[in-house]
C-alpha positions in Angstrom: 14.7 -2.5 6.0 13.6 -3.8 9.4 10.3 -3.2 11.3 9.0 -4.3 14.6 6.0 -6.5 14.3 2.8 -6.8 16.4 4.2 -9.9 18.3 7.2 -7.9 19.5 9.4 -9.6 17.0 10.9 -8.2 13.8 10.5 -8.5 10.0 13.6 -7.8 7.9 13.5 -7.1 4.1 16.5 -7.7 1.9 17.0 -8.2 -1.8 14.9 -11.2 -2.8 13.4 -12.2 0.6 12.0 -11.7 4.1 13.2 -13.0 7.4 10.9 -13.1 10.5 12.6 -12.8 13.8 11.3 -13.3 17.3 11.7 -10.8 20.1 15.2 -12.2 20.9 16.4 -12.2 17.3 15.9 -15.9 16.6 14.7 -16.8 13.1 11.1 -18.0 12.9 10.9 -18.3 9.1 12.5 -17.1 5.9 10.9 -16.6 2.5 12.6 -16.2 -0.8 10.8 -13.7 -3.1 11.7 -13.8 -6.8 10.5 -10.7 -8.7 13.5 -10.3 -11.0 12.8 -8.8 -14.4 14.9 -9.1 -17.6 15.7 -5.4 -17.6 18.0 -4.5 -14.7 17.2 -1.5 -12.5 19.5 -0.3 -9.7 16.8 2.1 -8.3 14.3 1.3 -5.6 15.1 -0.7 -2.4 13.6 -3.6 -0.4 10.8 -2.4 1.8 8.3 -4.2 4.1 5.2 -3.3 6.1 3.1 -5.5 8.3 -0.5 -5.6 7.0 -3.7 -5.5 9.1 -4.3 -9.2 8.5 -1.0 -10.1 10.2 0.8 -10.7 6.9 3.4 -8.5 5.1 3.7 -6.4 2.0 7.2 -6.6 0.4 8.4 -4.4 -2.5 11.6 -3.8 -4.3 12.9 -2.5 -7.6 11.2 -5.3 -9.5 7.7 -5.6 -8.0 5.5 -6.4 -5.0 4.7 -9.5 -3.0 2.0 -10.1 -0.4 3.2 -12.6 2.2 1.1 -14.3 4.9 1.8 -14.3 8.6 3.7 -17.6 8.3 5.8 -16.5 5.3 3.7 -18.1 2.5 3.5 -15.9 -0.7 -0.1 -15.0 -1.4 0.3 -13.0 -4.6 3.0 -11.1 -6.5 2.8 -8.1 -8.9 5.4 -7.8 -11.6 5.2 -5.3 -14.4 8.1 -3.7 -16.4 6.4 -0.3 -16.3 5.7 -0.4 -12.5 8.9 -0.8 -10.6 11.6 0.8 -8.6 9.5 0.9 -5.4 10.9 2.8 -2.4 8.2 2.6 0.3 4.6 1.4 0.9 1.7 1.9 3.3 -1.6 0.2 4.0 -4.2 3.0 4.1 -7.2 3.1 6.4 -9.3 2.7 3.3 -7.9 -0.8 2.8 -5.8 0.0 -0.3 -2.0 -0.1 -0.6 -0.1 3.0 -1.7 3.5 2.7 -3.0 6.0 5.3 -4.2 8.9 4.9 -6.7 12.2 6.4 -7.8 12.0 6.1 -11.6 14.9 7.2 -13.8 13.8 6.9 -17.4 10.5 5.2 -18.0 7.3 7.3 -18.2 9.2 10.6 -18.5 11.1 10.2 -15.2 8.5 11.7 -13.0 8.0 10.6 -9.4 5.2 8.1 -9.1 2.6 7.1 -6.6 0.5 3.9 -7.0 -2.7 2.6 -5.6 -3.3 -1.2 -5.4 -6.2 -3.1 -3.9 -5.8 -5.9 -1.3 -5.6 -8.5 -4.1 -2.7 -6.8 -5.9 -4.6 -5.2 -8.7 -3.3 -1.8 -9.7 -6.0 0.9 -9.4 -4.1 3.8 -10.7 -0.6 5.3 -11.2 0.1 9.1 -11.1 3.3 11.0 -11.9 4.3 14.2 -10.2 7.0 16.7 -11.1 8.5 18.2 -14.3 9.7 16.7 -17.5 12.2 17.9 -20.1 14.2 16.3 -22.9 17.8 16.8 -23.8 19.0 17.5 -27.3 19.7 13.8 -27.6 16.0 13.0 -26.8 16.3 11.5 -23.3 14.8 12.7 -20.1 16.8 15.5 -18.3 14.9 15.9 -15.1 14.5 13.2 -12.5 11.9 13.5 -9.7 11.9 10.8 -7.0 9.6 9.8 -4.1 11.3 8.1 -1.1 8.8 7.7 1.7 5.0 8.0 2.2 2.5 8.4 5.1 -1.2 8.6 5.6 -2.2 11.9 7.1 -4.8 12.4 9.9 -7.4 13.5 7.3 -6.8 10.4 5.1 -4.7 12.0 2.4 -1.0 11.1 1.5 2.2 12.9 2.5 5.2 12.0 0.3 8.8 13.1 0.4 11.7 12.9 -1.9 13.6 15.1 -4.3 12.6 17.5 -7.1 14.8 18.8 -9.8 15.4 22.6 -9.7 17.4 22.9 -12.9 20.6 24.7 -13.7 20.8 27.7 -16.0 24.3 26.9 -17.2 23.4 23.5 -18.7 20.6 22.6 -21.1 20.0 19.3 -19.2 20.1 19.1 -15.4 20.5 15.3 -15.0 21.0 14.2 -11.4 22.4 16.3 -8.5 20.3 19.3 -9.0 17.5 18.4 -6.6 15.7 20.2 -3.9 14.2 18.3 -0.9 10.5 17.9 -1.7 7.4 17.3 0.3 4.0 16.9 -1.4 0.4 16.2 -0.2 -1.7 14.1 -2.5 -5.4 13.2 -2.5 -5.7 9.5 -1.8 -8.9 9.1 -3.9 -8.6 11.6 -6.8 -4.8 11.3 -7.2 -4.4 15.1 -7.4 -1.8 17.3 -5.8 -3.1 19.3 -2.9 0.1 21.2 -2.1 3.9 20.9 -2.4 7.0 22.6 -1.0 10.6 22.3 -2.1 13.4 23.1 0.3 17.1 23.8 -0.5 19.3 25.9 -2.6 21.9 25.3 -5.3 23.2 22.2 -3.7 21.9 18.6 -4.0 19.3 18.0 -1.3 16.6 15.4 -0.9 14.4 13.8 1.8 14.9 10.1 2.5 12.2 9.4 5.1 9.3 10.8 6.9 7.8 9.9 10.3 4.7 10.9 12.2 5.1 12.7 15.5 2.6 10.9 17.9 2.5 13.8 20.3 1.7 16.7 17.9 0.4 15.1 14.7 3.3 16.8 12.8 5.5 15.3 10.1 9.1 15.9 10.8 11.4 14.9 8.0 14.8 13.3 8.1 17.0 14.9 5.4 19.2 12.9 3.0 22.2 14.0 1.1 23.3 17.7 0.7 26.3 18.4 -1.4 27.6 20.7 -4.2 26.3 20.3 -7.7 28.1 18.1 -10.2 28.9 19.7 -13.5 27.6 17.5 -16.3 
């Protein structure tokens, strides 16, 4: 992931690090970030935002790191039950909110997290459905991919929500509808949600704010026929 920074340069996030570039693409600094956990996860992705203090918040499938404006690591957050992060924002209330794509742990529900400025987790909330197969593992898989703060201070999140399949007792992956949900930033409750799609595999990958109208157009991700599993 790459973002333009306040000094007209760029910040680039990749697995295990950040690179700060100037406005012409020259490297100003590089920082290695080690958040690796013993249990491997191939979900989540490197993500970065510039914070109000001029630093950066990095997240990936293993945890979170707060980095200063010159690349120094200020704090990290690593927890085996809090991982697979996809996107993050710094809210106007001063807290960080992150969303995750979580396959198996905590009943495979899509997660939103709230952290304070020092990296302390305030709460975690799961959204979506849950079902078990005859073998005892999670069948459904909800995922959050991108998050924004709304004009009224709440949270808009997009991703994919399992719609199930009547032919099979367990839906697994590839039975998703594109999903948009509004969440209360303080009470961690769902305000509303809408799924979009049909029998195919659909999901939303990203959401951006329209500066002219205050709307939230969504960029769609994959749409393909169901896989029979």
